[in-house]
C-alpha positions in Angstrom: 10.4 1.6 -21.3 10.6 3.6 -18.0 8.3 3.9 -15.2 5.9 6.8 -15.8 3.8 6.7 -12.6 3.4 10.0 -11.0 1.5 9.0 -7.8 3.1 5.6 -7.7 7.0 6.5 -7.8 8.4 3.2 -8.0 7.2 0.0 -10.0 7.8 -2.1 -6.8 5.2 -0.2 -4.8 2.7 -1.2 -7.4 4.0 -4.9 -7.8 4.1 -5.7 -4.2 0.2 -4.7 -3.9 -0.5 -7.2 -6.8 0.6 -10.0 -4.8 2.8 -13.0 -5.7 0.6 -14.8 -7.8 0.0 -12.2 -10.4 0.8 -12.9 -13.9 4.5 -11.4 -15.0 2.5 -9.9 -17.8 0.2 -7.8 -15.9 2.7 -6.3 -13.5 5.1 -5.6 -16.3 6.2 -2.0 -16.8 4.2 -1.3 -19.8 1.0 -2.6 -18.1 1.6 -1.2 -14.9 2.3 2.4 -16.6 -1.2 2.3 -18.1 -3.0 0.9 -14.9 -1.3 3.6 -12.9 -2.2 6.4 -15.3 -6.0 5.3 -15.3 -5.8 5.2 -11.2 -4.2 8.6 -11.2 -7.0 10.1 -13.6 -9.6 8.3 -11.4 -8.4 10.0 -8.3 -8.0 13.5 -9.8 -11.6 13.4 -11.3 -12.9 12.0 -7.8 -11.2 14.7 -5.9 -11.6 17.4 -8.4 -7.9 18.2 -8.0 -4.7 17.4 -9.7 -2.3 16.9 -6.6 0.8 16.8 -8.9 1.1 16.9 -12.5 4.6 15.4 -12.7 7.1 13.5 -10.7 8.9 16.7 -9.6 5.4 18.3 -8.1 4.6 14.8 -6.4 8.2 14.8 -4.9 7.5 18.3 -3.5 4.2 17.5 -1.7 4.1 16.9 1.9 4.9 13.1 3.2 1.2 12.7 4.3 -0.4 13.7 0.8 2.3 11.6 -1.0 1.5 8.3 1.0 -2.2 8.7 0.8 -2.0 9.3 -3.2 0.4 6.3 -3.5 -2.0 4.1 -1.3 -5.1 5.0 -3.5 -3.2 4.8 -6.8 -1.2 1.7 -6.2 -4.4 -0.2 -4.8 -6.4 0.6 -7.9 -3.5 -0.4 -10.4 -3.0 -3.8 -8.5 -7.0 -4.4 -8.9 -6.6 -3.8 -12.7 -3.5 -6.2 -13.0 -5.3 -8.9 -10.9 -8.3 -9.0 -13.0 -6.2 -8.8 -16.3 -5.4 -12.4 -15.6 -6.4 -14.6 -12.5 -4.9 -17.8 -13.8 -1.8 -17.6 -11.4 -3.8 -17.5 -8.2 -4.6 -20.8 -6.4 -8.3 -20.2 -7.0 -10.7 -17.4 -8.3 -11.8 -16.7 -4.7 -8.0 -15.9 -4.0 -7.8 -13.4 -6.5 -11.3 -11.8 -5.5 -10.3 -11.6 -1.8 -7.2 -9.7 -3.1 -9.3 -7.3 -5.2 -11.9 -6.9 -2.5 -9.0 -5.9 0.1 -7.5 -3.6 -2.5 -10.9 -2.0 -3.2 -11.5 -1.3 0.3 -8.3 0.5 0.7 -8.7 2.5 -2.6 -12.3 3.5 -1.6 -11.2 4.5 1.7 -8.5 6.6 0.4 -10.7 8.2 -2.2 -13.3 9.2 0.3 -10.6 11.0 2.1 -9.2 12.6 -0.8 -12.8 13.8 -2.1 -13.3 15.8 1.1 -12.2 19.5 0.5 -11.3 20.2 4.2 -9.0 17.2 4.0 -7.5 18.5 0.6 -6.8 21.7 2.5 -5.1 19.8 5.5 -2.9 17.8 3.1 -1.9 20.6 1.0 -0.8 22.6 4.0 1.5 19.8 5.0 -0.7 18.6 8.1 0.8 15.4 9.8 4.2 16.0 8.5 
């Protein structure tokens, strides 16, 4: 199986957000592809915009846009991976803290991506 994420171009970007204690199963490529696809769809629906339909379109985006999309998608996907199996963490509180930190980053990125003025700024390559 190959990595199919668009907004999260490498599996490593997803795995390091999961943390050292996440289960090997939940950060494996098959699970990661599903989590990332769900996160990408959530981003598209929240923003009411498809930023990139495939990896070539994603690569063509301005760097500012790519990094913000990767931030949102990798955070959301890592949340899904952590909640799948919390048994590797030293405590449930540790896993929940990870989820809360990732959620805060995802919500911040989604609120930025939701704004139409920001979408125009990002698509014009602002901040490159």
